[in-house]
BAVEX-527490 format. One record per residue (C-alpha): x, y, z; residue number from 0. Coordinates in Angstrom, 1 decimal, always signed. Example, Ala and Ser with C-alpha at 12.3 -4.5 7.8 and 13.67 -1.06 7.14 Angstrom:
<recs>
REC	xx	yy	zz	gugu
REC	+12.3	-4.5	+7.8	0
REC	+13.7	-1.1	+7.1	1
</recs>
This chain:
<recs>
REC	xx	yy	zz	gugu
REC	-16.3	+1.4	-87.2	0
REC	-18.3	+2.8	-84.4	1
REC	-20.9	+3.5	-86.8	2
REC	-21.0	+0.0	-88.1	3
REC	-21.2	-1.3	-84.4	4
REC	-23.9	+0.9	-83.8	5
REC	-25.8	-0.5	-87.1	6
REC	-24.9	-4.0	-85.8	7
REC	-26.3	-3.3	-82.5	8
REC	-29.6	-2.0	-84.2	9
REC	-29.9	-5.1	-85.8	10
REC	-29.5	-7.3	-82.9	11
REC	-32.5	-5.4	-81.2	12
REC	-34.7	-5.7	-84.0	13
REC	-34.0	-9.6	-84.5	14
REC	-35.2	-9.9	-80.8	15
REC	-38.6	-8.4	-81.4	16
REC	-41.2	-10.6	-80.2	17
REC	-43.3	-12.4	-83.0	18
REC	-46.7	-10.8	-82.2	19
REC	-45.4	-7.3	-82.6	20
REC	-43.0	-7.9	-85.3	21
REC	-45.8	-9.5	-87.4	22
REC	-47.7	-6.3	-87.5	23
REC	-44.7	-4.0	-88.7	24
REC	-44.2	-3.0	-92.4	25
REC	-41.5	-4.4	-94.6	26
REC	-39.2	-1.3	-94.4	27
REC	-35.9	-2.7	-93.7	28
REC	-32.9	-3.6	-95.9	29
REC	-30.9	-6.2	-94.3	30
REC	-27.0	-5.6	-95.2	31
REC	-24.3	-8.5	-94.8	32
REC	-21.2	-6.4	-93.6	33
REC	-18.6	-8.9	-94.3	34
REC	-17.2	-7.8	-97.5	35
REC	-17.7	-4.1	-96.9	36
REC	-15.2	-1.6	-95.6	37
REC	-16.2	+0.5	-92.7	38
REC	-16.2	+3.4	-95.0	39
REC	-18.2	+1.9	-97.7	40
REC	-20.9	+0.5	-95.3	41
REC	-21.1	+3.8	-93.6	42
REC	-21.6	+5.6	-96.9	43
REC	-23.9	+3.3	-98.3	44
REC	-26.1	+3.2	-95.2	45
REC	-26.2	+7.0	-95.0	46
REC	-27.4	+7.1	-98.7	47
REC	-30.2	+4.8	-98.2	48
REC	-31.4	+6.1	-94.9	49
REC	-31.6	+9.5	-96.7	50
REC	-34.0	+7.9	-99.1	51
REC	-36.2	+6.5	-96.1	52
REC	-35.0	+3.1	-95.9	53
REC	-33.9	+1.5	-92.4	54
REC	-30.7	-0.5	-92.5	55
REC	-29.9	-3.6	-90.4	56
REC	-26.5	-5.0	-90.2	57
REC	-25.5	-8.8	-89.9	58
REC	-22.6	-11.1	-90.1	59
REC	-21.9	-14.2	-91.9	60
REC	-23.7	-16.3	-94.4	61
REC	-25.2	-18.4	-91.7	62
REC	-27.4	-15.8	-90.8	63
REC	-28.8	-15.0	-94.2	64
REC	-32.0	-17.1	-93.5	65
REC	-32.6	-15.3	-90.3	66
REC	-32.2	-12.1	-92.1	67
REC	-34.6	-12.6	-95.2	68
REC	-37.2	-14.2	-93.0	69
REC	-37.5	-11.4	-90.6	70
REC	-40.9	-9.7	-90.6	71
REC	-39.5	-6.3	-91.6	72
REC	-36.9	-7.4	-94.3	73
REC	-37.9	-5.9	-97.7	74
REC	-34.4	-6.2	-99.4	75
REC	-31.2	-8.6	-98.8	76
REC	-27.8	-7.0	-99.5	77
REC	-25.0	-9.6	-99.3	78
REC	-21.3	-9.7	-100.7	79
REC	-18.3	-11.7	-101.2	80
REC	-15.0	-12.0	-102.9	81
REC	-14.6	-13.6	-106.3	82
REC	-13.0	-16.8	-105.1	83
REC	-16.2	-17.2	-102.5	84
REC	-18.8	-16.8	-105.4	85
REC	-19.9	-20.3	-105.8	86
REC	-20.2	-20.7	-101.9	87
REC	-22.1	-17.6	-101.9	88
REC	-24.9	-18.3	-104.6	89
REC	-25.2	-21.9	-103.3	90
REC	-26.3	-20.3	-99.9	91
REC	-28.4	-17.6	-101.3	92
REC	-30.1	-20.3	-103.5	93
REC	-30.6	-22.6	-100.3	94
REC	-31.6	-19.7	-98.1	95
REC	-33.6	-17.5	-100.2	96
REC	-35.2	-20.2	-102.4	97
REC	-38.3	-20.2	-100.4	98
REC	-38.8	-16.5	-100.2	99
REC	-38.4	-15.2	-104.0	100
REC	-40.4	-12.1	-103.6	101
REC	-37.8	-10.4	-101.4	102
REC	-35.0	-9.0	-103.9	103
REC	-31.4	-9.8	-103.6	104
REC	-28.4	-7.9	-104.3	105
REC	-24.9	-9.1	-104.5	106
REC	-21.6	-6.9	-103.9	107
REC	-18.7	-8.6	-105.4	108
REC	-14.9	-7.9	-104.9	109
REC	-11.8	-9.4	-106.6	110
REC	-13.5	-10.7	-109.7	111
REC	-10.5	-11.0	-112.0	112
REC	-11.1	-14.6	-112.4	113
REC	-14.8	-14.9	-112.0	114
REC	-17.4	-15.8	-114.5	115
REC	-20.1	-13.2	-113.8	116
REC	-22.5	-15.4	-115.8	117
REC	-22.7	-17.4	-112.3	118
REC	-24.9	-14.6	-110.9	119
REC	-27.6	-15.1	-113.5	120
REC	-29.7	-17.3	-111.1	121
REC	-33.6	-16.3	-110.4	122
REC	-32.5	-16.1	-106.5	123
REC	-30.4	-13.0	-107.2	124
REC	-31.9	-9.7	-108.7	125
REC	-28.8	-7.4	-109.1	126
REC	-25.5	-7.0	-108.5	127
REC	-22.8	-4.4	-108.1	128
REC	-19.2	-4.4	-108.7	129
REC	-15.9	-2.6	-106.7	130
REC	-15.2	-0.1	-106.5	131
REC	-18.8	+0.6	-104.5	132
REC	-20.4	+3.8	-105.9	133
REC	-23.2	+4.5	-103.3	134
REC	-24.9	+7.2	-105.4	135
REC	-25.2	+4.4	-108.1	136
REC	-26.1	+1.7	-105.7	137
REC	-29.0	+3.7	-104.2	138
REC	-30.7	+3.9	-107.5	139
REC	-30.5	+0.1	-107.8	140
REC	-31.7	-0.4	-104.5	141
REC	-34.7	+1.8	-104.9	142
REC	-35.7	+0.2	-108.1	143
REC	-35.8	-3.1	-106.5	144
REC	-37.4	-1.7	-103.2	145
REC	-40.2	-0.2	-105.5	146
REC	-40.8	-3.2	-107.4	147
REC	-41.3	-5.4	-104.2	148
REC	-43.6	-2.6	-102.6	149
REC	-45.7	-2.8	-105.8	150
REC	-45.7	-6.4	-105.9	151
REC	-46.9	-6.6	-102.0	152
REC	-49.5	-3.9	-102.6	153
REC	-51.1	-6.0	-105.7	154
REC	-50.8	-9.1	-103.5	155
REC	-52.3	-7.7	-100.7	156
REC	-55.2	-6.1	-102.8	157
REC	-55.8	-9.3	-104.4	158
REC	-55.9	-11.1	-101.2	159
REC	-58.6	-8.7	-99.9	160
REC	-60.5	-8.9	-103.1	161
REC	-60.8	-12.9	-102.5	162
REC	-61.5	-12.6	-98.9	163
REC	-64.2	-10.0	-99.5	164
REC	-65.7	-11.9	-102.6	165
REC	-65.9	-15.2	-100.6	166
REC	-66.8	-13.7	-97.4	167
REC	-69.9	-11.9	-98.7	168
REC	-71.1	-15.2	-100.6	169
REC	-72.8	-16.0	-97.4	170
REC	-75.3	-13.2	-98.3	171
REC	-78.1	-14.2	-100.4	172
REC	-80.4	-11.7	-102.2	173
REC	-80.3	-9.2	-105.1	174
REC	-83.1	-6.7	-104.0	175
REC	-82.0	-3.2	-104.0	176
REC	-82.7	-2.5	-100.4	177
REC	-80.6	-5.5	-99.2	178
REC	-77.7	-4.7	-101.6	179
REC	-77.6	-1.3	-100.4	180
REC	-77.5	-2.3	-96.7	181
REC	-74.5	-4.8	-97.1	182
REC	-72.5	-3.1	-99.9	183
REC	-70.2	-1.2	-97.6	184
REC	-69.5	-4.3	-95.4	185
REC	-66.1	-5.0	-96.9	186
REC	-64.9	-1.3	-96.5	187
REC	-66.4	-1.4	-92.8	188
REC	-64.2	-4.5	-91.9	189
REC	-61.0	-2.8	-92.6	190
REC	-61.2	-0.2	-89.9	191
REC	-61.8	-0.7	-86.0	192
REC	-64.4	+2.0	-85.7	193
REC	-67.5	+0.7	-83.9	194
REC	-70.4	-0.6	-85.8	195
REC	-74.3	-0.4	-85.1	196
REC	-76.2	-2.9	-86.8	197
REC	-80.1	-2.4	-87.0	198
REC	-83.1	-4.4	-88.0	199
REC	-85.9	-6.6	-87.0	200
REC	-85.3	-9.8	-85.3	201
REC	-84.2	-12.5	-87.7	202
REC	-82.9	-10.0	-90.5	203
REC	-79.2	-11.3	-90.0	204
REC	-77.7	-8.9	-87.8	205
REC	-75.1	-11.4	-86.3	206
REC	-74.2	-12.9	-89.7	207
REC	-73.3	-9.2	-90.7	208
REC	-71.4	-8.9	-87.5	209
REC	-69.4	-12.1	-88.3	210
REC	-68.9	-10.8	-91.7	211
REC	-67.1	-7.7	-90.5	212
REC	-65.2	-9.7	-88.2	213
REC	-64.0	-12.4	-90.5	214
REC	-63.3	-9.9	-93.3	215
REC	-61.1	-7.9	-91.0	216
REC	-57.5	-8.2	-90.0	217
REC	-59.0	-9.6	-86.7	218
REC	-60.2	-12.7	-88.3	219
REC	-57.8	-15.0	-86.4	220
REC	-58.8	-13.8	-83.0	221
REC	-62.0	-14.5	-81.2	222
REC	-65.8	-13.3	-82.1	223
REC	-67.5	-13.2	-79.0	224
REC	-71.4	-12.7	-79.2	225
REC	-73.2	-11.5	-76.4	226
REC	-76.9	-11.1	-75.9	227
REC	-77.1	-8.2	-73.6	228
REC	-80.6	-9.1	-72.5	229
REC	-79.5	-12.3	-71.2	230
REC	-77.2	-10.5	-68.4	231
REC	-78.6	-9.9	-65.0	232
REC	-78.5	-6.3	-64.2	233
REC	-76.4	-6.8	-61.1	234
REC	-73.7	-8.9	-63.0	235
REC	-73.1	-6.6	-66.0	236
REC	-69.9	-5.6	-65.0	237
REC	-68.5	-8.8	-63.6	238
REC	-69.6	-10.5	-67.0	239
REC	-68.2	-7.7	-69.1	240
REC	-64.9	-7.0	-67.3	241
REC	-64.4	-9.9	-64.8	242
REC	-63.3	-10.2	-61.3	243
REC	-60.4	-11.1	-59.3	244
REC	-60.0	-14.1	-56.7	245
REC	-61.5	-12.9	-53.4	246
REC	-63.4	-9.8	-54.9	247
REC	-66.6	-11.0	-53.2	248
REC	-67.7	-13.9	-51.1	249
REC	-67.9	-16.6	-53.7	250
REC	-65.2	-15.3	-55.9	251
REC	-62.9	-18.4	-55.3	252
REC	-60.9	-18.1	-58.4	253
REC	-60.3	-15.1	-60.9	254
REC	-62.8	-14.7	-63.9	255
REC	-61.4	-13.2	-67.0	256
REC	-64.9	-11.5	-68.3	257
REC	-66.1	-11.2	-72.0	258
REC	-63.7	-8.1	-73.1	259
REC	-60.7	-10.4	-72.1	260
REC	-62.2	-13.3	-73.9	261
REC	-62.5	-11.1	-77.2	262
REC	-58.9	-9.8	-76.7	263
REC	-57.5	-9.0	-80.3	264
REC	-60.7	-9.9	-81.9	265
REC	-64.5	-8.4	-81.7	266
REC	-67.1	-8.1	-79.3	267
REC	-70.6	-8.2	-80.4	268
REC	-73.3	-6.6	-78.2	269
REC	-76.8	-8.1	-79.2	270
REC	-79.8	-6.5	-78.2	271
REC	-77.7	-3.5	-76.6	272
REC	-81.0	-1.5	-76.2	273
REC	-81.8	-3.7	-73.2	274
REC	-78.8	-2.4	-71.0	275
REC	-79.9	-0.5	-68.1	276
REC	-78.7	+3.0	-67.2	277
REC	-76.0	+1.8	-65.0	278
REC	-74.7	-0.8	-67.6	279
REC	-75.0	+1.9	-70.2	280
REC	-72.7	+4.3	-68.3	281
REC	-70.1	+1.6	-67.7	282
REC	-70.0	+0.5	-71.4	283
REC	-69.8	+4.4	-72.5	284
REC	-66.7	+4.7	-70.2	285
REC	-65.0	+1.6	-71.6	286
REC	-65.8	+2.7	-75.4	287
REC	-64.1	+6.2	-74.6	288
REC	-60.6	+4.8	-73.6	289
REC	-61.0	+1.1	-74.1	290
REC	-59.6	+0.7	-70.4	291
REC	-61.5	-1.5	-67.8	292
REC	-60.8	-2.7	-64.6	293
REC	-61.7	-6.1	-63.1	294
REC	-63.9	-6.2	-59.8	295
REC	-61.7	-6.4	-56.9	296
REC	-58.5	-5.2	-58.8	297
REC	-56.8	-1.5	-58.6	298
REC	-55.1	-2.0	-61.9	299
REC	-56.7	-0.7	-65.1	300
REC	-56.2	-3.1	-68.3	301
REC	-56.1	-1.8	-71.8	302
REC	-58.2	-3.5	-74.0	303
REC	-57.7	-4.4	-77.8	304
REC	-61.2	-5.3	-79.2	305
REC	-63.4	-4.0	-81.9	306
REC	-67.0	-3.1	-80.8	307
REC	-70.2	-4.3	-82.9	308
REC	-73.5	-3.6	-81.5	309
REC	-76.9	-4.6	-82.6	310
REC	-80.7	-3.7	-81.9	311
REC	-84.1	-4.5	-83.3	312
REC	-85.5	-1.5	-81.9	313
REC	-85.6	+2.2	-82.9	314
REC	-82.7	+3.7	-80.7	315
REC	-83.3	+7.2	-82.0	316
REC	-86.9	+7.0	-80.4	317
REC	-85.3	+5.4	-77.3	318
REC	-83.0	+8.4	-77.0	319
REC	-85.6	+10.7	-77.4	320
REC	-87.8	+9.0	-74.4	321
REC	-84.5	+9.2	-72.5	322
REC	-84.4	+5.2	-72.3	323
REC	-81.0	+5.0	-74.1	324
REC	-78.2	+7.3	-73.4	325
REC	-77.6	+9.9	-76.3	326
REC	-73.8	+9.8	-75.9	327
REC	-73.5	+6.1	-76.0	328
REC	-75.7	+6.0	-79.1	329
REC	-73.2	+8.3	-80.8	330
REC	-70.4	+6.1	-79.5	331
REC	-71.8	+3.1	-81.1	332
REC	-73.0	+4.7	-84.3	333
REC	-69.8	+5.7	-86.1	334
REC	-70.8	+3.1	-88.8	335
REC	-74.1	+1.6	-89.3	336
REC	-76.0	-0.9	-91.1	337
REC	-79.7	-1.0	-91.4	338
REC	-81.0	-4.5	-92.6	339
REC	-84.3	-4.7	-94.4	340
REC	-87.0	-6.9	-93.2	341
REC	-88.1	-9.9	-95.6	342
REC	-91.5	-8.4	-96.5	343
REC	-89.3	-5.6	-98.1	344
REC	-87.3	-7.8	-100.4	345
REC	-89.9	-10.4	-102.0	346
REC	-87.8	-11.1	-104.9	347
REC	-85.1	-12.7	-102.4	348
REC	-87.6	-15.2	-100.9	349
REC	-87.5	-17.9	-103.3	350
REC	-83.4	-17.7	-103.8	351
REC	-83.3	-17.8	-99.8	352
REC	-86.0	-20.8	-99.5	353
REC	-83.9	-22.8	-102.4	354
REC	-80.7	-22.0	-100.4	355
REC	-82.3	-23.3	-97.1	356
REC	-83.8	-26.3	-99.1	357
REC	-80.5	-27.3	-100.3	358
REC	-78.8	-27.2	-96.8	359
REC	-81.7	-28.8	-94.9	360
REC	-81.9	-31.7	-97.3	361
REC	-78.2	-32.4	-97.0	362
REC	-78.2	-32.1	-93.3	363
REC	-81.3	-34.4	-92.9	364
REC	-80.6	-36.8	-95.6	365
REC	-83.5	-36.1	-97.6	366
REC	-84.0	-36.5	-101.6	367
REC	-86.3	-33.1	-101.7	368
REC	-85.0	-30.6	-104.4	369
REC	-87.5	-27.9	-105.3	370
REC	-90.7	-26.4	-104.4	371
REC	-94.1	-26.8	-106.4	372
REC	-96.0	-23.7	-107.7	373
REC	-98.6	-23.6	-105.1	374
REC	-95.7	-24.0	-102.4	375
REC	-94.1	-21.0	-104.0	376
REC	-97.0	-18.9	-104.1	377
REC	-97.7	-19.7	-100.5	378
REC	-94.1	-18.7	-99.4	379
REC	-94.6	-15.5	-101.5	380
REC	-97.7	-14.3	-99.9	381
REC	-96.4	-14.6	-96.2	382
REC	-95.3	-11.3	-94.6	383
REC	-92.8	-13.2	-92.6	384
REC	-92.8	-11.2	-89.3	385
REC	-89.7	-13.5	-88.2	386
REC	-87.8	-12.4	-91.4	387
REC	-85.2	-14.7	-92.8	388
REC	-84.9	-16.8	-89.7	389
REC	-88.8	-17.8	-89.9	390
REC	-88.2	-18.8	-93.5	391
REC	-85.4	-20.9	-92.6	392
REC	-87.4	-22.6	-89.8	393
REC	-90.4	-23.3	-92.2	394
REC	-88.2	-24.7	-95.0	395
REC	-86.5	-26.9	-92.5	396
REC	-89.8	-28.2	-91.3	397
REC	-91.0	-28.8	-95.0	398
REC	-88.0	-30.7	-95.8	399
REC	-88.6	-33.0	-92.9	400
REC	-92.3	-33.5	-93.8	401
REC	-91.8	-34.2	-97.4	402
REC	-91.8	-37.4	-98.9	403
REC	-90.5	-37.1	-102.5	404
REC	-88.4	-34.6	-104.5	405
REC	-90.8	-31.8	-104.3	406
REC	-92.1	-29.5	-101.4	407
REC	-95.9	-28.9	-101.9	408
REC	-98.1	-26.5	-100.3	409
REC	-99.4	-28.7	-97.8	410
REC	-95.9	-29.1	-96.3	411
REC	-96.0	-25.6	-95.7	412
REC	-98.9	-25.3	-93.7	413
REC	-97.5	-23.9	-90.5	414
REC	-97.7	-20.3	-91.9	415
REC	-101.1	-20.7	-93.2	416
REC	-102.4	-18.6	-90.0	417
REC	-100.0	-15.9	-90.8	418
REC	-100.6	-15.3	-94.5	419
REC	-100.7	-11.5	-95.2	420
REC	-103.7	-9.6	-95.6	421
REC	-102.9	-6.2	-97.3	422
REC	-105.6	-3.8	-96.6	423
REC	-107.7	-2.9	-99.7	424
REC	-107.3	+0.8	-98.4	425
REC	-103.9	+1.2	-99.3	426
REC	-103.9	+0.2	-102.8	427
REC	-106.4	-0.5	-105.6	428
REC	-107.4	-4.0	-106.7	429
REC	-105.6	-3.3	-110.1	430
REC	-102.2	-2.2	-108.3	431
REC	-102.4	-4.9	-105.9	432
REC	-103.0	-7.7	-108.5	433
REC	-100.1	-6.4	-110.3	434
REC	-97.6	-6.2	-107.5	435
REC	-98.5	-9.9	-106.6	436
REC	-98.5	-11.2	-110.3	437
REC	-95.0	-9.4	-110.8	438
REC	-93.4	-10.9	-107.4	439
REC	-94.6	-14.2	-108.4	440
REC	-93.5	-14.3	-111.8	441
REC	-90.0	-13.0	-110.9	442
REC	-89.6	-15.6	-108.1	443
REC	-91.0	-18.3	-110.4	444
REC	-88.5	-17.4	-113.2	445
REC	-85.7	-17.3	-110.9	446
REC	-86.2	-20.7	-109.4	447
REC	-87.2	-22.4	-112.6	448
REC	-84.0	-21.1	-114.4	449
REC	-81.8	-22.3	-111.3	450
REC	-83.6	-25.8	-111.5	451
REC	-83.0	-26.0	-115.4	452
REC	-79.3	-25.2	-115.0	453
REC	-79.8	-22.0	-117.0	454
REC	-81.1	-23.6	-119.9	455
REC	-84.0	-21.6	-121.4	456
REC	-85.3	-24.4	-123.8	457
REC	-85.6	-26.8	-121.0	458
REC	-87.1	-24.2	-118.8	459
REC	-89.9	-23.3	-121.6	460
REC	-90.5	-27.1	-121.6	461
REC	-90.8	-27.6	-117.8	462
REC	-93.0	-24.4	-117.6	463
REC	-95.0	-25.6	-120.7	464
REC	-94.6	-22.2	-122.2	465
REC	-93.6	-21.1	-125.6	466
REC	-89.5	-20.5	-125.4	467
REC	-90.1	-16.8	-127.0	468
REC	-92.6	-16.0	-124.6	469
REC	-90.5	-17.3	-121.9	470
REC	-87.5	-15.3	-123.3	471
REC	-89.5	-12.2	-123.1	472
REC	-90.8	-12.6	-119.6	473
REC	-86.9	-12.9	-118.7	474
REC	-86.2	-10.0	-120.7	475
REC	-89.1	-7.8	-119.0	476
REC	-87.8	-8.7	-115.5	477
REC	-84.1	-8.4	-116.3	478
REC	-83.3	-11.9	-115.6	479
REC	-80.2	-13.4	-117.2	480
REC	-79.2	-17.0	-117.1	481
REC	-75.6	-17.0	-115.4	482
REC	-74.8	-20.7	-115.9	483
REC	-72.2	-22.2	-118.4	484
REC	-74.8	-24.6	-120.2	485
REC	-77.3	-22.1	-121.1	486
REC	-78.8	-21.8	-124.6	487
</recs>
């Protein structure tokens, strides 16, 4: 009896766990309704189950079935009753368990002489055992049900992660090898809490990568706090990052939480981390070492629960060699890294990106423009894009606003005329340069053409005023396959 009381007390402790901590616990507990069990039976059953690695929690009464099965750690429900109470037991189980069909339910029945066991064949009950209770045989049935539940949960979790990863990565547009190589590990990076360092020129999409890592992670429901380190005054870094208490200095009339506290449970994104002064770097390094910080004016250290993502558009390794950036801080931030290529290194992605920005801008500004003319495409492809994807977005938006009809022409993209690339003839021969430009144009033109024609090759050939076989040969040359349902 003492043993049963101990388990009952343990159960009361578990059921009082706060929601925020319980939500992160694994489903590892079998909840057992003690009403029908003799103390010896219950002790023997619990001992067998705990030997197999299961946690056991005891509760009393049919009224507590819903609380037991809805507990975040419940992985199985074990209830019981006498034969005369079977209809009430089944009705209660169906009512309380109906909304949670994945958690297995086992029933222990006593005094079954006048009971039709067919009544137990309901979807909410997975198995049943009859008296006398055989703990060794019962443990096999329990293990089978728990294993099935665990496999179901793992499969559901994997499917959920795959869906989140798939839809979370759809914001990345591009098929160039360098770009795909840069982003392919983002889903894997998102599932851990290690710091990430994002490198790349201005406008390559570092903040978009940071947001993808955050929103694909278990921290997705918590804040994502972006910070431009270059905008924080030197003397205010500690105050902005860690906050202050009321009265910490002359004008501190009220307490201030700080960016670390704002990002609690989520992700803190430090952009332009290379702009931090030496003293700020020391404070950041100290915080990264143990995730502890102290507000200005306070003697109490606080423990932070944040993930750190940093970004820079400069060569941090070079800055380390020049003793501008701390080497120890560099290694603290560079546990995981993503190096994003410049847009000039992913020429084949220019037109897919431009088309994407065109659709967004046309919808946002209420314009009817739908596509680019050939001369407009050529102009976009010949530009070096020093501002990268951000510059391309800006140029397309401007062209959408300036256009009158359904097509953007070269004259609408006049703002980049002064920045057209001038490749030095000393770097490559005329023949090589010509082949490179032609290949870039043909690949982008064919991709845009197929997209405009919905993947219909015959329609695309008519629009391009080109023989269908010749067009098909070009598609094959560049390994471009229509991916639309109405292609021919």
